[in-house]
N, C-alpha and C positions, 0 to 999 in steps of 0.2 A: 441387475444389477451384475458386475463383474465377481466372478468367484474368488478373483485374488484380493479383493480387499472385503474385511470383514466388516459389517456393520457396526458401528460406534468406534473402529478400532482410531481414528484420530482424535489426539488431544490438543487444546490451545498450546501447550508447551511445544510439541512435535511441529505445528504450523508456524508458530512464533519462530521456532529455530528455523525452520525451511527459508522464511523472511530474512533474518540476521544473514544467512548464509548468501542470499542472492544481493545482501546489500554489500557484505563483504567481498563479495566476486566482482564489485564494481559497476554494480547495474545502476542504473540513474534512479533518482528519489523517485521521479514521474512512474519509471516503469515499475519501482518496488510500489508505490503507491496502488497503481492500478491493478497491481498483482494482488494486493488488499482485497481491495474494492470486489474483484473477481471471486475471491475465495469467499469472501462474506457472502456474496449474493448467491453462491451457488450452496453454499451450507445452510443459510436460511432457507432457499427453496426446498433442501431436503427434509430441512425440519418442520417447515410448513406441511410436506406433503407425506410426514408422519414416516420418512426412512431412516431419519434418527432423532433422537429425544429431544436435542436442544444443539446448537450452532456452536462447535468448538471455535468459529472465528469471530464471535462476537466482541470479543476485546483485543482483538489483532492491532497491531501499530507499526507505523512504518518507522524502521529504526533510524537513529541519530547518523549512522556510518553512512546511510546511501548518500549517493555523489549528489550533491545540489549543485545545480548552476550557479555561477555566477551572475549577479542581478546589476546591471550599470545602474550609478547611481547619477542625476545630475545634479550640478554643483549648483549654488545660490546664481552663481555668476551667468551659467548657461539659462536656467528658467528666466531672468532677466532680459536675457537676448530675446529669447523666445516669445515671450509677452511686451516687449516695448514697439514702441510704433516704429513704422518702417520710416 
């Protein structure tokens, strides 16, 4: 373990603040969500290996302010055109 980080020194609030800052900096929702997943997996492994008592990342969430891509939505007319006989 790195001597720079004291065991058990991360809290859920610190990790969530980190996630919030990434979202506010303009990172995409997908990037922030992958970061959440990575943090969760790494801390779960550390807890499973008894490096830490429990995972502080267990209840992290992707912030609402993370940039979400606009999803194109088909109109009923466009759907009818796709499924109409040639």
